[in-house]
N, C-alpha and C positions, 0 to 999 in steps of 0.2 A: 543679565536676565536670569541665569543660573542660580545665583546668589540670592536674589529675591525670592525666586521659588523654593530655595532650600531653607530660608529663614521662615518662610510662609508655613512649611510645612511642618517645621520645628514647632511654631508657636500653635499651630492648629493640632499638634499632638499633646502639649503641654495644656491646653484648654481641656482635651477630651480625659486626660489623667485627672486633672483638676475635678472635673464633673464627677468622674467615678468615684474618687474619695470623697467628695461631698454626699454622694449618694449612699457610699458605705457607711458614712457617719450617720447619716439621718436615718438608715434601716436599723444600725445598732442601736441608737436612741429610740426608736419606736418599739423595738423589740423589749428594750429595758422598762419601758413604760407600761408595756402591755402585760410584762410579767408582775410589775407592782400592782397594777390594776386588778389583774386576776388574783393575787394575793388577797387584795383588800375586799374583793367581791365573792370570791368562791372559795378558795383552799384554806383560807385562815380560819381556825375554830371559832373566832369570834366575829367572822364575816358577816356580811349583810345577808347574804343568802343562808348561810347556817341559823342564823338568828330568825329569819321568816320561817325555815323548815321546822325549827323547836316549836315554834307558835302553832302551825299546822299540823304538827304531831300531837300537841296537846288537844287540840280541837277534835281530830277525827280519827285517832288511834283508839281502838275499842277498850284497851287497857286503862286509858285515863277517861272513858266516856261517861262511865258511872261511878259515884262515890257512894259507899255504904257508910251510913250512921247508925252505929248499933244504939238501939233505945234500952235503957235500963228498964228491969222487970220489977 
């Protein structure tokens, strides 16, 4: 009886260690994926967000609002 209990506890501990390792791997993959997504969407100079901001800057910035065309006299 004692031997069965001992093997059960050993297997139960092994299963929990495997779950902890799977959780660590999935968290590390998730963090890597989020970093790649952040670089693609936000921090890269050619990212989607920066492209949109450049468009809105040209639309609403007072520097780009009026264009002057000199007329010849």
